[in-house]
MIFITI-192642 format. One record per residue: residue in one letter; x, y, z of N, C-alpha, C in turn. Coordinates in pm, whole numbers, plus 50000, padded with zeros to 5 digits. Layout:
! MIFITI-192642
AXYZXYZXYZ/...
! end
This chain:
! MIFITI-192642
M318038146659781317708137959895318988135359974/N318908136660106320058134360192320208119460220/I321438114160205321658099860223321408095460366/H321628104760463321398101260603319898099860630/A319088108560570317638107560586317128094460527/L317688090360414317288077760352317628065960442/A318838066160500319258055260588318398054760715/D318098066560773317268066960894315868061560868/L315288065460755313938060860723313928045860699/Q314928040860630314998026460604315138018660734/K315948023660827316128017060957314828017061037/T314078028161028312818029261103311758019861049/L311668018460916310608010460856310917995560848/T312167991760869312567977660855311697967960935/P311387970761064310587960961139309117960461098/H308657970261020307217971860999306747968860858/V307667967160764307277964560624307927951660578/P307137941760534307687928660496308327928760358/L309487935560348310217936260222311677933060247/S312357928460143313797926260152314527939660166/K315807939160200316567951460221316587960160096/S316777953959981316837961559856315487967859822/R314397960059837313067965259806312677976259905/L313057974560032312737984760131313467997760101/E314717996660056315458008760017314758015759900/T314258007859806313528013659693312268020659741/L311558014559836310368020959894310718034359956/C311838034960029312258047460093312648057959988/I313278053459879313618062659771312338068559712/L311318060159695310038064959643309398074959738/L309388071859867308768080559966309428094259969/L310738094259989311448107060000311568113959865/G311648106059757311758111959624310508119559584/M309318113959614308088121059576307888133559660/I308418133559783308348145559866309318156159814/G310538151959784311528161559735311178167259599/A310668158859509310328163259373308908168759363/R308098166559466306688170659468305918164959350/T306188152359321305458145359216305668130359234/V304708122459185304848107959190305388102559058/N305708111158964306248106858836307638100658858/L307818088358813309038080858844310268087158781/T310138093658666311318099658603311878110958689/H311008118458756311468129158844311998123658976/I311338113159029311798107159154313198101259136/A313458095559018314758089258993315908099159007/T315678111858976316738121958985317038125859130/E316188121759224316378125459364317268115759440/R317598104459381318368094159453319788099159483/P320238098259611321568103159648322658092659625/S323028090159500324088080659471324668083859334/R325698076559299326338078659169325688070459058/A324668063059092323988054858991323358063758884/L323328058458762322718065858653321228067758680/V320698079058637319258081758654318438070958585/A318888066358469318178055858396318138042858475/S319228039758547319268027558629318278028658746/T318238040358810317308042358921315868041758871/Y315618047558757314278047358699313828032958673/R314718024758620314378010558595314148003258727/R314908006858828314728000658960313338003859016/L312908016159000311578020059047310488012758969/Q310688011258840309728003958758309607989458803/R310747982958834310727969058878310007967659012/F310097977859096309407977459225307907975759203/F307337983759116305897982759091305547970359009/Q306517965258936306277953358854306217940658938/H307067939759041307237927159113306737927059257/V306587938659321306227938959463304717937759481/T304327928659568302917927159607302867926859759/L302107935859817301987936759963300547933860005/P300327929960132298967926760176298037938660164/E296747935860155295747946460149295797954660278/D295707967860267295707977060381296987975960464/W298117973160398299377971660471299867984660531/T299327995960487299768008860540299018013260665/V297958006060704297108010560814297898012460943/G298728002660978299518003661101300488015261097/L301168017260983302108028260969301408041760982/V300268043160915299548055860917299038059161056/T298428049261124297908051961258299018054961357/A300168048461341301298051461430301838065661406/L301858069961280302358083261248301428094361298/I300128091761298299198102261344298918101261493/G299518091361559299398090661704298308081561756/N297528075261666296498065661704295588070861815/P294848081861792293938087061894292808077161923/R292108079262035291048069962075289898069761975/S289538081161923288468081861824288788093061726/W288208091961607288488101761503287268103061412/Y287288113261329286278114761226286748107361101/L285808100661035286098094260909285338101560799/C285998103760688285368110060571285398100160455/L284278098660389284168089660275283858097860151/D284658096060048284438103559924285118096259810/R284878101259691285408095059570286188105459492/T287328101259436288108110159351288398102959221/N288468110459112288708104158982289488113658891/W290238107758802290958115358700291228106158582/K291818111558477292078103758355293578102158332/I293978090158289295338087758242295218083658096/G295418093258009295148090757867293668088757847/Q293288076957796291888073657778291328065157893/T292168062457994291768053858105291238062258221/D290098058358273289518065058390290038058658517/V290498066958611290868062358745289778067158840/N289118057858905287998060958992288248054159126/M288378061859233288828056459360287918060859474/L287468051259553286658053759672287598054059791/V287608064959866288608067059971287928069060106/L288448062160207288058064260345289238070760416/A289048083060463290138090760521289888093560669/V290978094760742290938098260884291158113160898/V290348119560982290488133861007290608136061158/T291698142161201291888145961340292158160961344/A292508166061461292758180461475293928184861388/R294888175861363296098179661289296308171861160/F295548161361140295828152461027294608150260940/R294858148460812293858143460717294628133960624/V294388121060644295208110760582294328099660526/P294598094860404293848083360352294198070760431/L293188063360472293398051360553293178038760470/M292058038260398291748026860312291088032160184/W291138024460080290578028759952290248016559867/T289408018759768289038008459672289088014659533/L289818008359444289858012859305288658006759232/L287778015259183286548010659119286838007258972/D286237996358927286457992158788285407997758694/H284768008558733283768015058650283788029958680/S283158037858593283068052158618281818055158699/G281738067258752280548071258826280588067158972/N279408067859035279298065559178279648051159217/S280018049659343280248036359398278898029959429/T278878016759438277668009459474277608007859626/T276398004359675276238001959818277147990459863/A277237980059783278067968459817279537972459832/Q280017981359747281417985759755281677993959881/R280708002559917280868010460039280868001460162/I279937991960165279857982960280281117974460291/A281637969860178282867961860181284037969960236/L284117982760199285187991360249285057993260400/M283837995560449283627997460592283887984460669/K283597972960610283887960260676285387958260691/R286157962860593287617962360606288077970860723/Y287437982360740287777990860855287417983960986/L286227978260993285767971761117286567959161148/A287237953461049288077941861074289337945561151/R289707958461147290927962961215290647972261333/F289497978961331289177988461437287777985661490/E287537989461614286197988461670285338000061621/A284027997961622283108008461578283208020761669/G283618018661795283748029761889284848039561854/T285738035961762286808045161721286288055861625/V285058054161576284488063761481283678074061558/R284158086161564283398096961626282218100861538/M282458101261407281388104261312281898100961171/L281058094561091281348092260950280668103260869/L281448110260788280948121660713281028118560563/A279958121760492279938119060348278968128360278/D279158129960148278308138660067277058130960023/R276178137759947274888131959909275008120559808/E276218118159757276428106459672276278093459751/F276508094259883276568082159965275308080760050/I274208078259985272938076560054272318063360010/G271248059560075270558047260039270098039960164/Q268958033560155268368026960270269248015660324/E269758007360234270597996060276271888001060341/W272478011460285273708017360338273478023160477/F272418030860494272108036560626271808025560727/A271068015260685270738004260775272007997060822/F272977995460732274247989160771274987997460876/L275028010660857275718019360952275038019061089/V273718019161089272988018561216273218005061284/E273187994361207273367980961263274757979161323/T275777984761259277157983461309277517994461409/K276548002961443276718013461543277788023661504/I277808027161376278718037561328277908050461312/P278138060561396277388073161382277768080261253/F276828087061192277118093461064276388106861053/A276928115260966276288127760925276508128760775/I275448126560699275528125360554274528134860490/R274978141960390274098151360321273068143960238/M271848149260235270748143060162270378151360039/K269728144559943269218151559825267868158059858/E267588169059791266338176259817265108168059780/E265248158559688264108150559643263808138859737/Q264638136659839264458125459929263098126260000/I262368115159999261068114560067261278110660213/I260598117960302260648114960445259218114460499/H259068107960612257788107860683257938117060804/V257148127560806257228137360915255818142360945/E255488142261073254158146661119253028139361047/G253258126361024252218118160963252048119860814/R252938127160749252848129460604254118124760534/A253988121160408255138117560325255448129360234/L256588135860258256968147860184258418146860140/S258748154160034260148155459998260778165960088/L262088165260102262788175060186262598189060131/R262518190459998262318203659939260968209459980/S259938201159979258608205960018258558209360167/W259128200660249259078202760394259848215260434/L260908218360360261768229660397261598241460302/S260448242260237260238252960138260328266760200/R259998267860328260048280760395261208281660494/C262198272960474263338272760568264168285360554/R264368292160664265248303860670266148302160792/G267428304160774268338301760884268568286960905/V268998283161025269268269161057268008262761116/R267718250761071266538243861121266898229361154/G266478224661269266668210761309265328203961328/F265248191261289263988183861305264288168961301/E263318161061340263398146561334262398141461232/A262778131161159261888125261059262278110761039/V261458103760967261668089460942261978087360795/L263048079960769263388076060632262638063160603/P261688063160510260858051260488261688039360439/G261328027560490262058015460456261778010860314/R262788003960257262647998460122263317984860116/A262857976560026263467963459998263667955360126/G262667955260212262747947160333263477953660449/H263987965860431264677972860539263667981060618/P263847981960751262867989160834263008004360818/D261978011360865262048026060868263178030360960/L263828041560926264938046561007264618060561059/P264448062061189264288075561245265638082661249/L265718094561192266978101961183266778116261232/H267888122561264267908136661304268468144761187/F267878156361163268258164361047268658178461089/G269608183961014269958198061023269888203960884/A269318215860870269128221660736269318236660739/R269788241960629269848256460608270048258960460/R269808271360419270028275060279271428280860264/I272088276660157273438281560130273398291060011/K274558295259968274648305059860273888300359736/G273098309159680272308305859562270938300359595/G270608299359725269298294459765269188279459772/E270288272159749270248257559754270108252859898/L269418241659916269238236060050270398226860085/L270928228660204271908219360260271178211860371/V270928198960350270208190660448271118178960484/V271398177560613272288166960661271518158060756/A271568144860731270918134960816271948128560906/S271578126261031272508120361127271788110061213/S272508099561248271978089661341272208093961485/H272978104461503273328109261637272338119961681/P271728118561798270778128961843271498141961875/A271238152161797271898165061815271038175861753/S271308188161789270578199461731270958201161585/G270108207961510270408210361369271698217961350/E271968227561438273198235461427274428226761448/R274368217661546275518208961571275738199161456/I274658193861401274798184561289275488191461170/L275098203661141275718211061031277168214461063/R277448217361189278828220461228279728208161214/L279198196461249279978184161231280218181361082/Y279198183861001279318180760858280368189460790/R280638201160845281648209960785283008203160777/K283288193760867284578186860867284748178060744/R283648175260672283768167160551284668173760448/W284778186960454285578194160356287058190360365/F287478184660480288888181160497289318170560397/I288408161860353288828151760256289068158260119/E288368169160089288658176559967290038183059976/C290378187960095291728193460116292768182460102/L292448170360150293358159060135293608155959988/F292558155859908292738153259765293628163959701/A293458176559745294308187259693295768185259737/D295968180859863297328178059911297988166959830/S297208156859794297748145559720297938148859572/K297218158959526297268162359384297968175759361/T297208185859321297808198159269298608206159369/R298228206159498298928214459596300048207059668/G300258194359631301248186759706302048177159621/L301618164559616302438153959557302058150759413/N301088157759357300738156159215300518141459176/L299578135159245299278121059221298838118559077/E298208128359016297718126458879298838126158776/D300078128658816301198127958723301578113658687/T301068103858763301458089958737300948085258601/R301678075958544301258069458420300808055158447/L300758050958572300338037458606298828036258588/T298398025158528296968023058506296468009858564/L297347999958582296917987258639296517989358785/A295397983258825294847985558959295847981959069/R296557970559054297497966259159298627976259177/K299187980859065300287990359072299818003959123/L298638008159077298118021059118297778021059267/S297238009859318296928008759460298208009459543/L299288003459495300568004059565301078018359570/L300928025759459301358039659457300538048159553/V299228045859558298368053359650298768050359795/A299128037759823299568034059957300828041659997/I301768042659905303008050059934302698064859953/T301768070059873301358084059889300718086360025/A299918076660071299278077860202300318078560313/I301358070360304302438070960404303128084360398/A303368089460276304038102460262303218113660324/V301898113660302301038123860360301068123160512/A300978110960567301018109260713302368113460768/L303448110260696304798113960740304958129160745/L304408136260646304518150760643303738157260756/C302538152060785301768157360897302458154161029/H303088142461037303858138661156305018148361178/A305708151961069306828161361079306338175161125/A305178179461074304618192461114304258192461262/A303678181461310303298180561450304528180961540/R305608174361500306838174661580307468188561576/L307378195361464307968208661451307228218961536/L305908218561533305108228761601304788225261746/G304858212361780304538208461917303088211561950/H302888218762060301528222362102301028235162034/R301878241461954301458253661885300568250161766/Y299928260561714299058258961598299608267961488/P299488264161361299998272761253299418286861261/A300238296661230299808310661236298618313061143/R297718321661190296538324861111296658338861051/K296038340760935295988353860871294758361460919/A294588373560867293488382160913292128376060884/H291998368060778290718362160743290378349860829/G291308345960917291018335061010291568321560969/Y291978320060842292508307260797294018306660821/C294538294460829295968292760854296798297860736/A297918304160769298828308460664299388296360589/K299618285460662300058272760604299298261460671/S298888251760594298228240160652299268231360721/W298778221560799299698211960861300488204560753/F299808200960646300488193660538301598202160477/R301298214760445302308223160380303448226360476/T303138227960604304198230260703305148218360706/G304578206260709305418194260709306178192560580/L305538195660466306198194260336307418203360328/D307268215960368308398225260363309528220860456/E309148215860575310158211760673310938199560625/V310248189460575310928177360530311788180160407/R311308188260315312108191560197313368199360238/R313258207860340314428214960390315448205160446/R314978195260522315888185360579316528176660471/L315778173460367316318164960261317418171860182/R317428185160183318428192560108319618196660193/G319618192860319320748195860407321058183860492/S321758186260602322038175560696321008176160808/P320088166560815318998167460912319498166561056/E319078176461139319478176261279318758165061353/T317538162061314316748151561376316178142661267/P315898129961300315308120961200313938126061156/I313528122261036312238126560985311108120361066/I311288107761109310318101061195310908100161335/A310098102361437310558101961576311178088461607/P312268088261687312958075661719312078065661792/D311058070361866310198061361942309008056261861/F309098057161730308018052961640307798037961653/V306588033861685306248019661702304898017061638/V304818006461558303548002161499302977991161588/P301707992361633301107981661712301217968261640/R301597957861713301867944861651300667939461573/R299447941361628298277935761562297937943061433/R298577954561406298287961861283299457961561185/R300457953561216301567952361121301157942961007/P301577946060886301217937360774301927923960782/R301277913660737301867900260735302327896860595/V303367888960587303887884860458302927874560398/V302567876560270301677867060202302367861360079/
! end
């Protein structure tokens, strides 16, 4: 890690993070250390510190950071949105990721921002149980989003078939959040005056098919008229996507394809990037703090890639996919700068976090 890069990052983040000088320096060591070492494991990050201090001393310093530091909920939102440029509207992807630390299950519900160049975690909830999230947990996460952003900033909310339910859909419609969510084949719909499962209605589906149907109300919730796009995928399985936005079946399916970006984000945070699963932290407060730092690191790397490439796009191979993703382009560039004398700061000098999104000291 280059000492000049550490000093520049600390100077940039000073107005935006409510930490003392020593704690902020530790935060910067964590940020740049996990990028340089490509892991969140504290023993490896400790070896990246550019000083004469013993590795054991740095390791203990990092441990004390997670032991004593408490920051406001969603304190990274302002930093992340400033790093990705705060566009007028974006796609949101909702998904869940889980792994094991020894015998402990880590189960996390993540709301991520997807733009043309970025895929970054924005907010998350650590679940205290295994398996799917509940409707109440999803609604609580979206309310946290709506407390900081207007519903008009959501171009489309994308989610897999795990995130369905009458109450959940009714909440999204009521708050005017457009969505495209995959449905289960067993889902009952009302179409042409009949109550049928999606499997029965689409038994002869070949190619792309679009239609309108009503999701029957339950538990006091009204019926919901929705637009659907459907087609058969590999193995003959049905892909059925429901949307509150009036669009053709082909467009609904094309929008839903962007949901895959959150899977790419999980890969960037884990095996292909920062190896989040290497952590030994199990307490929810400490683990949430680590995820927050990882979110800033991911946004910082995409920010570096955008500054490096400008208006260009990463080169594509013959199969049409990028030779390097935006994340990997930024990761290689920042690691190169950390191992030499950086010609330019890692974060642009004009970096500003909107005042209303800066975290407050609690």
